[in-house]
C-alpha positions as CSV (number, residue, x, y, z in Angstrom):
1,M,-31.9,-44.8,60.0
2,A,-31.0,-45.8,56.5
3,I,-31.7,-43.6,53.5
4,E,-34.1,-46.2,52.1
5,D,-36.4,-45.6,55.2
6,F,-36.5,-41.9,54.2
7,F,-38.2,-42.6,50.8
8,E,-41.8,-43.1,52.1
9,Q,-43.5,-41.9,48.9
10,R,-43.7,-43.2,45.3
11,C,-43.6,-41.5,41.9
12,S,-43.5,-42.3,38.2
13,I,-41.0,-40.7,35.8
14,Y,-41.8,-39.8,32.2
15,H,-38.9,-38.8,29.9
16,L,-39.4,-36.0,27.4
17,E,-39.3,-37.6,23.9
18,K,-38.9,-36.3,20.4
19,I,-41.9,-37.3,18.2
20,V,-41.6,-37.2,14.4
21,V,-45.0,-37.2,12.6
22,D,-45.1,-38.0,8.9
23,M,-47.6,-35.5,7.3
24,G,-47.4,-37.0,3.8
25,Y,-45.6,-35.9,0.6
26,G,-42.3,-36.2,2.3
27,I,-43.1,-33.6,5.0
28,T,-42.4,-34.3,8.6
29,S,-43.3,-32.4,11.7
30,T,-41.3,-32.6,14.9
31,K,-42.8,-32.1,18.4
32,Y,-41.9,-33.1,21.9
33,G,-44.1,-34.9,24.4
34,Y,-44.3,-37.5,27.1
35,P,-45.2,-41.2,26.6
36,E,-48.5,-42.7,27.8
37,V,-46.7,-45.2,29.9
38,P,-44.1,-44.1,32.5
39,N,-40.5,-44.8,31.7
40,I,-39.8,-45.6,35.4
41,E,-42.8,-46.6,37.6
42,N,-43.2,-46.9,41.4
43,V,-39.9,-45.1,42.3
44,P,-39.3,-44.6,46.0
45,C,-38.9,-40.9,46.7
46,H,-39.4,-38.1,49.2
47,F,-41.0,-34.7,48.4
48,N,-39.7,-32.2,50.9
49,V,-42.3,-30.3,52.9
50,E,-40.4,-27.0,52.8
51,A,-41.0,-25.4,49.4
52,S,-41.8,-22.1,47.9
53,A,-45.1,-21.3,46.2
54,G,-46.5,-18.2,44.6
55,L,-49.6,-16.9,43.0
56,N,-49.5,-14.5,40.1
57,Q,-52.6,-12.7,39.0
58,T,-52.8,-12.5,35.2
59,E,-55.5,-11.0,33.0
60,V,-57.0,-14.4,32.2
61,A,-56.7,-16.3,35.5
62,N,-54.6,-16.7,38.6
63,E,-51.4,-18.8,38.0
64,Y,-49.9,-20.9,40.7
65,L,-46.2,-21.8,40.8
66,Y,-44.7,-24.3,43.2
67,T,-41.0,-25.1,43.5
68,G,-39.8,-27.9,45.8
69,K,-37.2,-30.6,46.3
70,L,-37.5,-34.2,45.4
71,Q,-35.1,-36.8,46.7
72,L,-34.6,-40.1,44.9
73,P,-32.3,-43.1,45.3
74,V,-28.9,-42.7,43.7
75,G,-28.8,-44.0,40.2
76,T,-32.4,-43.1,39.4
77,D,-32.6,-42.1,35.7
78,V,-34.1,-38.6,36.1
79,R,-33.4,-35.9,33.5
80,V,-34.1,-32.2,32.9
81,N,-37.7,-31.6,31.9
82,D,-38.9,-35.1,32.9
83,M,-42.5,-35.2,34.1
84,I,-42.8,-36.7,37.6
85,I,-46.2,-37.8,38.9
86,E,-46.6,-38.3,42.6
87,S,-48.5,-41.6,43.0
88,S,-50.6,-40.7,46.1
89,T,-51.9,-37.4,44.8
90,G,-51.5,-37.6,41.0
91,L,-49.9,-34.1,40.9
92,E,-47.5,-33.5,38.0
93,Y,-44.1,-31.9,38.5
94,Y,-41.4,-31.0,36.0
95,A,-37.7,-31.7,36.8
96,Q,-34.9,-29.2,36.8
97,V,-31.2,-30.3,36.9
98,P,-30.7,-33.4,39.0
99,R,-27.7,-33.5,41.4
100,T,-26.1,-36.6,43.0
101,V,-25.1,-35.9,46.6
102,R,-21.9,-37.8,47.6
103,N,-23.0,-40.9,45.7
104,H,-25.7,-41.3,48.4
105,H,-28.9,-40.0,46.9
106,T,-30.2,-37.7,44.1
107,I,-31.8,-34.3,44.6
108,V,-33.8,-32.6,41.9
109,M,-35.7,-29.4,42.1
110,V,-39.2,-29.8,40.7
111,Q,-41.9,-27.3,39.6
112,R,-45.6,-27.5,39.4
113,K,-47.4,-24.7,37.5
114,G,-51.1,-24.4,37.0
115,L,-54.2,-22.3,37.1
116,T,-56.1,-21.9,40.3
């Protein structure tokens, strides 16, 4: 079985960008955000089934935190804090430090945080 056969899912990757807004009178504001269109679309990938998830009860609402592994083809341009959207479910994940395994494939831990 080739590694390409392992990547049965698809995702889109959005790189975090610096956005400078001109407020007028020579004043600028800097913020960070994600573009409307993905930087890399329809990337073959595999979200591991084995993951950790937790539920924290806060004063306002319950907060859900999921941490899992995402495997991508080697050479995929994925960076820390990238937003990764799984194509089949539309769920948003945020990338941690990507690691290349023996120049074979790339593994990145991803987190999904939300209110339940």
